[in-house]
C-alpha positions as CSV (number, residue, x, y, z in Angstrom):
1,M,1.6,-105.4,-155.0
2,T,1.7,-102.1,-153.5
3,Q,4.3,-99.5,-154.5
4,R,5.9,-100.5,-151.7
5,E,6.0,-104.0,-152.3
6,R,7.7,-104.5,-155.7
7,P,10.9,-105.4,-156.1
8,I,13.5,-103.3,-156.6
9,E,15.8,-103.9,-160.0
10,I,19.1,-102.3,-160.7
11,I,19.9,-102.0,-163.8
12,N,24.3,-101.6,-164.4
13,P,24.4,-100.8,-168.2
14,P,27.9,-102.4,-169.8
15,N,30.5,-100.1,-170.2
16,M,30.8,-99.5,-173.2
17,L,33.7,-96.5,-173.0
18,K,36.1,-99.9,-173.1
19,V,35.3,-101.0,-177.0
20,K,35.2,-96.9,-177.7
21,V,38.8,-96.8,-177.1
22,G,39.9,-100.3,-178.6
23,G,39.6,-102.2,-175.4
24,R,42.2,-102.8,-173.0
25,I,44.0,-99.5,-172.4
26,A,48.3,-100.5,-172.1
27,P,50.2,-99.1,-169.4
28,A,52.3,-96.1,-169.3
29,D,56.0,-97.1,-170.9
30,P,58.2,-96.0,-167.8
31,A,61.0,-94.6,-170.0
32,A,59.0,-92.4,-172.0
33,I,57.8,-91.3,-169.5
34,A,61.4,-90.4,-167.5
35,R,62.0,-89.5,-171.2
36,A,59.0,-86.7,-171.3
37,E,60.3,-85.5,-167.4
38,A,63.7,-84.7,-168.5
39,A,62.7,-82.7,-171.6
40,L,60.4,-80.9,-169.2
41,E,63.5,-80.4,-167.1
42,E,65.7,-79.0,-169.5
43,M,62.9,-76.1,-170.5
44,K,62.0,-75.1,-167.2
45,G,64.5,-72.4,-167.1
46,E,62.3,-71.0,-170.2
47,F,59.2,-71.1,-167.8
48,A,59.4,-67.9,-166.6
49,D,59.9,-66.5,-169.5
50,W,56.9,-67.7,-171.3
51,L,54.6,-67.0,-168.2
52,A,56.2,-63.5,-168.4
53,E,54.7,-63.1,-172.1
54,E,51.5,-64.5,-171.3
55,V,51.5,-62.0,-168.6
56,D,52.2,-59.2,-171.0
57,K,49.1,-60.5,-172.7
58,L,46.9,-60.2,-169.4
59,E,48.5,-56.3,-168.9
60,A,47.4,-55.3,-172.7
61,A,44.1,-56.7,-172.1
62,L,43.7,-55.0,-168.6
63,A,44.7,-51.7,-171.0
64,K,42.1,-53.0,-173.4
65,V,39.7,-52.5,-170.4
66,H,41.1,-49.3,-169.5
67,Q,40.2,-47.8,-172.9
68,E,36.8,-50.2,-173.9
69,G,35.6,-50.5,-170.4
70,L,35.2,-54.3,-168.9
71,T,31.9,-54.8,-170.6
72,G,31.6,-55.8,-173.9
73,N,34.9,-57.7,-176.0
74,A,37.4,-55.7,-173.4
75,G,36.0,-58.0,-170.7
76,D,35.1,-61.0,-172.6
77,E,39.0,-60.8,-173.8
78,L,40.1,-60.2,-170.2
79,F,38.7,-63.5,-169.3
80,T,40.1,-65.4,-171.2
81,V,44.1,-64.1,-171.2
82,A,43.1,-64.8,-167.2
83,H,41.4,-68.7,-167.9
84,D,44.4,-69.0,-169.7
85,L,47.1,-68.0,-167.0
86,R,44.8,-70.1,-164.9
87,G,45.9,-73.0,-166.8
88,L,49.3,-72.3,-167.9
89,G,50.6,-70.9,-163.9
90,A,50.8,-74.3,-162.1
91,T,52.2,-75.7,-165.5
92,Y,54.9,-73.0,-165.7
93,D,56.0,-73.9,-162.1
94,F,53.8,-70.9,-160.6
95,P,51.0,-72.4,-158.8
96,L,50.6,-68.9,-157.1
97,V,50.1,-67.4,-160.3
98,T,47.3,-70.2,-161.1
99,R,45.7,-69.3,-157.6
100,M,45.4,-65.8,-158.3
101,A,44.7,-66.1,-162.1
102,A,41.6,-68.8,-161.1
103,S,40.4,-65.4,-159.1
104,L,40.5,-63.0,-161.5
105,S,38.7,-65.5,-163.8
106,R,36.0,-65.9,-161.2
107,L,35.5,-62.4,-160.9
108,V,35.4,-61.7,-164.6
109,E,34.2,-64.6,-166.4
110,T,30.3,-63.3,-167.2
111,S,29.7,-60.1,-168.2
112,E,27.2,-59.6,-165.2
113,K,29.9,-60.3,-163.0
114,R,31.5,-57.8,-165.1
115,E,28.8,-55.3,-164.4
116,L,29.5,-55.6,-160.9
117,V,33.4,-55.6,-161.1
118,P,35.4,-52.2,-160.3
119,V,38.4,-51.9,-162.0
120,Q,40.6,-51.2,-159.4
121,L,40.0,-55.1,-157.9
122,V,41.3,-56.1,-161.2
123,E,44.2,-54.1,-161.7
124,A,45.1,-55.1,-158.3
125,H,45.0,-59.3,-159.7
126,V,46.9,-58.1,-162.8
127,G,49.8,-56.3,-160.2
128,A,49.6,-59.0,-158.5
129,I,50.4,-61.5,-160.9
130,R,53.1,-59.6,-161.8
131,A,54.8,-59.6,-158.9
132,A,54.4,-62.8,-158.4
133,L,56.6,-63.5,-161.3
134,R,58.4,-60.4,-160.7
135,Q,59.6,-61.5,-157.0
136,N,60.1,-65.2,-158.0
137,I,57.0,-66.3,-155.8
138,R,56.0,-69.6,-156.8
139,T,53.2,-70.7,-154.1
140,D,51.3,-70.0,-151.5
141,E,54.4,-71.0,-148.8
142,H,55.2,-67.5,-149.2
143,A,53.8,-65.2,-146.4
144,V,53.3,-62.3,-148.6
145,G,52.3,-64.1,-151.8
146,R,49.3,-66.3,-149.3
147,T,48.1,-63.5,-147.8
148,L,48.0,-61.6,-151.2
149,A,45.8,-64.3,-152.8
150,E,43.7,-64.8,-149.9
151,E,43.0,-61.1,-150.0
152,L,42.1,-61.2,-153.6
153,E,39.6,-64.3,-153.4
154,T,37.9,-62.6,-150.0
155,R,37.0,-59.5,-152.2
156,V,36.0,-61.7,-155.1
157,V,33.7,-64.2,-153.3
158,A,32.8,-60.6,-150.9
159,L,31.3,-59.0,-154.7
160,V,30.7,-62.3,-156.8
161,G,30.3,-65.1,-154.5
162,A,32.0,-68.2,-153.8
163,A,32.8,-70.5,-157.2
164,G,30.5,-73.0,-158.4
């Protein structure tokens, strides 16, 4: 038999994940989900305050960048705070902040990228995030918020390339 004539055998390995997690996964308890959603609803009033604390951390990291430069520890710290904020924005009901923080994270995620980045573009991201919070611009359905996010993203892509 030649290479072409050999029969193809497909091997499907057993799904060991079920065994590792204890067999069947029980369906979610609707009452528990309802309680969690109610608790989350009660806390919504505090979301903006919690997000403001995170933006304060971002501004402190930017101040450190102004003192020490974007490369090194200050740049690492800025990336960490921006990355955290990227995850928290939507959680705290500000998906626009998540979008802008994602753009900032992409901008400063590696030391190689930080060597190319003008601090003014970092400042623009931080200022936009603060403005979104201060003006209660939560989503990109807001025309100014959407335009600002798009412009920041365009500049990041032009400088360091698309996410990938």
